DSSP file (Angstrom, degrees, kcal/mol; ACC not computed):
  #  RESIDUE AA STRUCTURE BP1 BP2  ACC     N-H-->O    O-->H-N    N-H-->O    O-->H-N    TCO  KAPPA ALPHA  PHI   PSI    X-CA   Y-CA   Z-CA
    1    1 A X              0   0    0      0, 0.0     3,-0.1     0, 0.0     2,-0.1   0.000 360.0 360.0 360.0 137.8    0.0    0.0    0.0
    2    2 A X        -     0   0    0      1,-0.1     2,-0.1     0, 0.0    28,-0.0  -0.351 360.0 -96.2 -71.1 151.6    1.3    3.4   -0.9
    3    3 A X        -     0   0    0     27,-0.1     2,-0.5    -2,-0.1    -1,-0.1  -0.409  34.5-151.9 -65.7 143.3    2.1    5.9    1.9
    4    4 A X        -     0   0    0     12,-0.3     2,-0.3    -2,-0.1    26,-0.2  -0.984   9.5-160.4-120.1 122.7   -0.7    8.4    2.7
    5    5 A X  E     -A   29   0A   0     24,-2.7    24,-2.9    -2,-0.5    23,-0.6  -0.724   4.1-163.9-102.7 152.1    0.3   11.8    4.1
    6    6 A X  E     -AB  27  15A   0      9,-2.2     9,-2.9    -2,-0.3     2,-0.7  -0.941  20.9-128.4-131.2 152.5   -1.9   14.2    6.0
    7    7 A X  E     -AB  26  14A   0     19,-2.6    19,-2.5    -2,-0.3     2,-0.6  -0.926  26.9-145.7-100.0 119.1   -1.7   17.8    6.9
    8    8 A X  E  >> -AB  25  13A   0      5,-2.8     4,-1.4    -2,-0.7     5,-0.9  -0.748  10.7-165.0 -88.0 119.8   -2.2   18.2   10.6
    9    9 A X  T  45S+     0   0    0     15,-2.9    16,-0.2    -2,-0.6    -1,-0.2   0.758  89.3  53.7 -74.0 -24.9   -4.1   21.4   11.5
   10   10 A X  T  45S+     0   0    0     14,-0.8    -1,-0.2     1,-0.1    15,-0.1   0.921 122.1  26.2 -73.7 -45.8   -3.1   21.0   15.2
   11   11 A X  T  45S-     0   0    0      2,-0.2    -2,-0.2     0, 0.0    -1,-0.1   0.516  97.5-132.1 -97.8  -6.9    0.7   20.7   14.6
   12   12 A X  T  <5 +     0   0    0     -4,-1.4     2,-0.3     1,-0.2    -3,-0.2   0.937  69.9 100.4  52.4  53.3    0.9   22.6   11.2
   13   13 A X  E   <S-B    8   0A   0     -5,-0.9    -5,-2.8     2,-0.0     2,-0.3  -0.989  79.4 -95.7-158.1 160.0    2.9   19.9    9.6
   14   14 A X  E     -B    7   0A   0     -2,-0.3     2,-0.4    -7,-0.2    -7,-0.2  -0.625  42.2-169.1 -77.5 137.2    2.8   17.0    7.2
   15   15 A X  E     -B    6   0A   0     -9,-2.9    -9,-2.2    -2,-0.3     3,-0.3  -0.995  24.9-161.5-134.5 135.0    2.4   13.6    9.0
   16   16 A X  S    S+     0   0    0     -2,-0.4     2,-0.5     1,-0.3   -12,-0.3   0.888  97.0  25.9 -78.2 -42.4    2.7   10.1    7.7
   17   17 A X  S    S-     0   0    0    -11,-0.1    -1,-0.3   -12,-0.0   -12,-0.1  -0.841  92.8-142.8-122.7  92.3    0.9    8.5   10.6
   18   18 A X        -     0   0    0     -2,-0.5     4,-0.1    -3,-0.3     7,-0.0  -0.230  16.4-167.4 -62.5 140.0   -1.4   11.2   12.1
   19   19 A X        +     0   0    0      2,-0.1     2,-0.2     0, 0.0    -1,-0.1   0.617  66.9  78.1 -94.1 -18.0   -1.8   11.3   15.8
   20   20 A X  S    S-     0   0    0      1,-0.1    -2,-0.0     4,-0.1     5,-0.0  -0.544  90.8 -91.8 -96.6 158.0   -4.8   13.7   15.7
   21   21 A X    >   -     0   0    0     -2,-0.2     3,-2.2     1,-0.1    -1,-0.1  -0.201  40.8-104.4 -63.6 158.4   -8.4   12.9   14.9
   22   22 A X  G >  S+     0   0    0      1,-0.3     3,-1.6     2,-0.2    -1,-0.1   0.793 118.7  67.4 -55.0 -31.0   -9.7   13.2   11.3
   23   23 A X  G 3  S+     0   0    0      1,-0.3    -1,-0.3     3,-0.0    -2,-0.0   0.770 101.5  48.6 -60.3 -26.1  -11.4   16.4   12.3
   24   24 A X  G <  S+     0   0    0     -3,-2.2   -15,-2.9   -15,-0.0   -14,-0.8   0.118 107.6  60.6-104.7  19.5   -8.0   18.0   12.7
   25   25 A X  E <   -A    8   0A   0     -3,-1.6     2,-0.4   -17,-0.2   -17,-0.2  -0.980  62.8-140.4-146.0 159.0   -6.3   16.9    9.5
   26   26 A X  E     -A    7   0A   0    -19,-2.5   -19,-2.6    -2,-0.3     2,-0.3  -0.901  50.4 -15.6-114.9 145.7   -6.5   17.2    5.7
   27   27 A X  E     -A    6   0A   0     -2,-0.4     2,-0.2     1,-0.2   -21,-0.1  -0.805  42.0-114.9 132.4-172.7   -5.8   14.4    3.3
   28   28 A X  E     -     0   0A   0    -23,-0.6     2,-0.3    -2,-0.3    -1,-0.2   0.319  50.2-178.1 -84.5 156.8   -4.8   11.9    2.5
   29   29 A X  E     -A    5   0A   0    -24,-2.9   -24,-2.7    -3,-0.2     6,-0.1  -0.872  33.9-124.0-118.0 153.5   -2.2   13.1    0.0
   30   30 A X  S    S+     0   0    0     -2,-0.3     2,-0.3   -26,-0.2   -27,-0.1   0.662  89.0  14.3 -74.7 -15.1    0.0   11.0   -2.1
   31   31 A X  S  > S-     0   0    0    -26,-0.1     4,-2.0     1,-0.1     5,-0.1  -0.967  75.9-108.3-152.4 165.2    3.3   12.5   -0.8
   32   32 A X  H  > S+     0   0    0     -2,-0.3     4,-2.5     1,-0.2     5,-0.2   0.903 119.7  53.8 -61.9 -41.2    4.7   14.7    1.9
   33   33 A X  H  > S+     0   0    0      1,-0.2     4,-1.2     2,-0.2    -1,-0.2   0.887 107.5  50.1 -62.9 -39.6    5.1   17.5   -0.7
   34   34 A X  H  4 S+     0   0    0      2,-0.2    -1,-0.2     1,-0.2    -2,-0.2   0.904 110.7  49.5 -65.6 -40.6    1.5   17.3   -1.7
   35   35 A X  H >< S+     0   0    0     -4,-2.0     3,-1.4     1,-0.2    -2,-0.2   0.909 110.0  50.9 -63.4 -41.4    0.4   17.5    2.0
   36   36 A X  H 3< S+     0   0    0     -4,-2.5     3,-0.4     1,-0.3    -1,-0.2   0.746 107.6  55.0 -68.0 -22.5    2.7   20.5    2.5
   37   37 A X  T 3X S+     0   0    0     -4,-1.2     4,-2.1    -3,-0.2     3,-0.3   0.105  70.6 119.0 -95.5  21.9    1.1   22.2   -0.6
   38   38 A X  H <> S+     0   0    0     -3,-1.4     4,-2.7     1,-0.2    -1,-0.2   0.854  70.5  55.8 -56.3 -37.4   -2.5   21.8    0.8
   39   39 A X  H  > S+     0   0    0     -3,-0.4     4,-2.7     2,-0.2    -1,-0.2   0.923 108.1  46.6 -65.2 -43.9   -3.1   25.5    0.8
   40   40 A X  H  > S+     0   0    0     -3,-0.3     4,-2.3     2,-0.2    -1,-0.2   0.898 113.0  50.4 -64.3 -40.4   -2.2   25.9   -2.9
   41   41 A X  H  X S+     0   0    0     -4,-2.1     4,-2.2     2,-0.2    -2,-0.2   0.927 112.1  47.6 -61.9 -45.0   -4.4   22.9   -3.8
   42   42 A X  H  X S+     0   0    0     -4,-2.7     4,-2.6     1,-0.2    -2,-0.2   0.919 111.6  49.4 -63.0 -45.0   -7.3   24.4   -1.8
   43   43 A X  H  X S+     0   0    0     -4,-2.7     4,-2.2     1,-0.2    -1,-0.2   0.893 110.4  50.8 -63.5 -40.0   -6.9   27.9   -3.4
   44   44 A X  H  X S+     0   0    0     -4,-2.3     4,-2.1     2,-0.2    -1,-0.2   0.910 111.6  47.9 -64.0 -42.1   -6.9   26.4   -6.9
   45   45 A X  H  X S+     0   0    0     -4,-2.2     4,-2.8     2,-0.2    -2,-0.2   0.917 110.3  51.9 -64.0 -42.7  -10.1   24.4   -6.1
   46   46 A X  H  X S+     0   0    0     -4,-2.6     4,-2.6     1,-0.2    -2,-0.2   0.899 109.1  50.2 -61.3 -41.1  -11.8   27.5   -4.7
   47   47 A X  H  X S+     0   0    0     -4,-2.2     4,-2.3     2,-0.2    -1,-0.2   0.914 111.8  48.3 -63.2 -42.6  -10.9   29.5   -7.8
   48   48 A X  H  X S+     0   0    0     -4,-2.1     4,-2.3     2,-0.2    -2,-0.2   0.936 113.4  46.6 -62.5 -46.8  -12.4   26.7  -10.0
   49   49 A X  H  X S+     0   0    0     -4,-2.8     4,-2.6     1,-0.2    -2,-0.2   0.891 111.2  51.9 -64.4 -39.3  -15.5   26.5   -7.9
   50   50 A X  H  X S+     0   0    0     -4,-2.6     4,-2.6     2,-0.2    -1,-0.2   0.926 110.2  48.4 -62.8 -44.5  -15.9   30.3   -7.9
   51   51 A X  H  X S+     0   0    0     -4,-2.3     4,-2.3     1,-0.2    -2,-0.2   0.898 112.2  49.4 -62.3 -40.7  -15.6   30.4  -11.7
   52   52 A X  H  X S+     0   0    0     -4,-2.3     4,-2.3     2,-0.2    -2,-0.2   0.906 111.1  49.4 -65.3 -41.2  -18.2   27.6  -12.0
   53   53 A X  H  X S+     0   0    0     -4,-2.6     4,-2.8     2,-0.2    -2,-0.2   0.918 111.1  49.3 -62.6 -43.6  -20.6   29.4   -9.7
   54   54 A X  H  X S+     0   0    0     -4,-2.6     4,-1.3     1,-0.2    -2,-0.2   0.897 111.6  48.7 -64.3 -40.0  -20.2   32.6  -11.6
   55   55 A X  H  < S+     0   0    0     -4,-2.3    -1,-0.2     2,-0.2    -2,-0.2   0.900 112.7  48.9 -64.8 -40.3  -20.9   30.8  -14.9
   56   56 A X  H >< S+     0   0    0     -4,-2.3     3,-1.4     1,-0.2     8,-0.3   0.928 111.6  48.0 -64.5 -46.0  -23.9   29.1  -13.4
   57   57 A X  H 3< S+     0   0    0     -4,-2.8    -1,-0.2     1,-0.3    -2,-0.2   0.731 106.1  59.8 -68.4 -22.1  -25.3   32.4  -12.0
   58   58 A X  T 3< S+     0   0    0     -4,-1.3    -1,-0.3    -5,-0.2    -2,-0.2   0.321  75.4 133.5 -88.6   8.2  -24.8   34.0  -15.4
   59   59 A X    X   -     0   0    0     -3,-1.4     3,-1.8     1,-0.1    -3,-0.1  -0.260  67.8-116.7 -58.9 146.3  -27.1   31.6  -17.2
   60   60 A X  T 3  S+     0   0    0      1,-0.3    -1,-0.1     2,-0.2    -3,-0.0   0.791 111.6  52.7 -57.7 -33.1  -29.6   33.3  -19.6
   61   61 A X  T 3  S-     0   0    0      3,-0.1    -1,-0.3     1,-0.0    -2,-0.1   0.218 132.0 -84.4 -93.8  18.3  -32.6   32.1  -17.6
   62   62 A X  S <  S-     0   0    0     -3,-1.8    -2,-0.2    -5,-0.1    -3,-0.1   0.449  72.3 -90.1  98.5   0.2  -31.4   33.5  -14.3
   63   63 A X  S    S+     0   0    0      1,-0.2    -6,-0.2    -5,-0.1    -7,-0.1  -0.019  80.8  83.6  86.3 168.2  -29.3   30.5  -13.3
   64   64 A X  S    S-     0   0    0     -8,-0.3    -1,-0.2     2,-0.1    -3,-0.1   0.020  82.9 -50.0  84.1 167.2  -30.1   27.4  -11.4
   65   65 A X        -     0   0    0      1,-0.1     2,-0.4     2,-0.0     0, 0.0  -0.296  66.1 -89.9 -72.1 158.1  -31.6   24.1  -12.5
   66   66 A X        -     0   0    0      1,-0.1    -1,-0.1     2,-0.0    -2,-0.1  -0.560  37.8-168.3 -68.7 123.4  -34.8   23.9  -14.5
   67   67 A X              0   0    0     -2,-0.4    -1,-0.1     1,-0.2    -2,-0.0   0.125 360.0 360.0-103.6  20.9  -37.6   23.8  -12.0
   68   68 A X              0   0    0      0, 0.0    -1,-0.2     0, 0.0    -2,-0.0   0.479 360.0 360.0 -87.1 360.0  -40.4   22.8  -14.4
């Protein structure tokens, strides 16, 4: 099984075998470097989601799913 890394919110570090509960960590990530880059990953996802929301809200019929 491949190693799974986590970003620990309590200790502010990447951990291979987390000591803290799942509520206090992010992951799993495929590598230590990926866990350490959690913030960049999160920001990229947020930008994508924001763009998708703006595109959805800009729909010609006022946005949102068809409710008919």
